[in-house]
N, C-alpha and C positions, 0 to 999 in steps of 0.2 A: 472717147471710145465710140467707134462706129458699130453698126448693127452686126456686121460680120465678125468683128472682134468679140462682141458680147456673146455671140452664140457659137463661137468656134469650138468650144469645149463643153457644150451644153450636155451632151450625153454623159461624159465622165464626171461632170460636176453636179448636174441636177438629177438625171435619171439614174446614174450610178448609185446615188444615195437613196433613191426611192424604192429600191428593192429589185427583185428579180424581173427580168423581161423574157420569160419563157413562154411556152405554148399555153400553159394554164392562165397566165396573165392576159395573153392575147384573146383567149376564149372568154375570159371574164369580161374584158372590154367589149368584145363582140356582142355579148348578151345585152350590155348596157346600150350600145348603139342601135341594136336591132329594135329594142323597145322604144327608145327615145328619138331616134333619127329616121328609121325606115318609113314611118307613116308620112313623113314630109318629103321624101325623095321621089323623083319621077318613077312611074311604074315601068317605063320602057328601060330594059336592062342595057340598051345600047346608048343611053343618055350620057352626055359628056359631063363628068363630075370632077371638079378640081378641089383637092384638099389643101387649103392654104395654111402653112405652118404645120406641116405633116408630122413633125416630131419623129417618133419611132415607127410610125405607120399603122397605128391601131385602127384608124378610120379606113385606110386602104385595105387592111386585112379584112375588116368587116365588109367593105364594099365588094371585094373579090368573092368572099364567101356567100354574099347575098346575090351573086350572079352578075354584077355589073362588070362590064369589060372595057369601057372607055373611060378610064380613070387616070388621074395624075396627081402626084403630091409635089408641092413646092415648099422648099425650106431653105434658109440661108446657112444653117449649121452643117459644116462639113462632116462632123462625126455622125450626126443623125442621118445624113444623106448616105453615107457609106454603110451604116447599119441597114437602112432600107434597101439599098442595092444588094447587100448580102442576102436579104430575105426576098429578093426578086420583086420588090415593089417598084412600079414605074414612078420615078422621081426626077426632078431637076433641082440643081443647087443654084438658088437665086433669091435675092431679096423680093418679097412679095410685091411691093409697089412697083419695082422695076420690071418684074415679070409681067404684071398686069398691063403696064404701059406698052411693053414690047409685043405682047401676044394679044392681038385683036380678035382672035377666034372666039366664037361664042361658046358658052357653057350652059348646060341645063341646070346645074346646081353648083354652088360654092359652099364648102364646109370649112 
C-alpha cells in the first residue's frame, strides 16, 4: 500500500470517528496553537509558513486568525484536501517529500 492509498479515506476513517469538526472544535484547537506555537513563529505576518500534513486545516485556521497571510497546507489525503478547500484554506494535494523536492522556494517556518 502506498502513501496515497493509506490516506485516501483518512477523513472518513480517522477524523470521522474522532468527533465533530465544527467551529467550536476549530476554536479550541486555535487556543492550543496560539499558546504553544505562536511564540515560535516569525513575528512578520507576511512570513511564508508551510503546514506539512495539514489534515483538516486546524493549523491553517489558527495561522489565518493570527494574521498570517502567506500560508499553505500540503497533504496527500484527497478527502482532507477537499475538506480544506471547502473551508477556503490554501492547500495542495501532494506527498510531502515529493512536494518538498519539487518546490525549491524558501519558507520561513514549517509546521
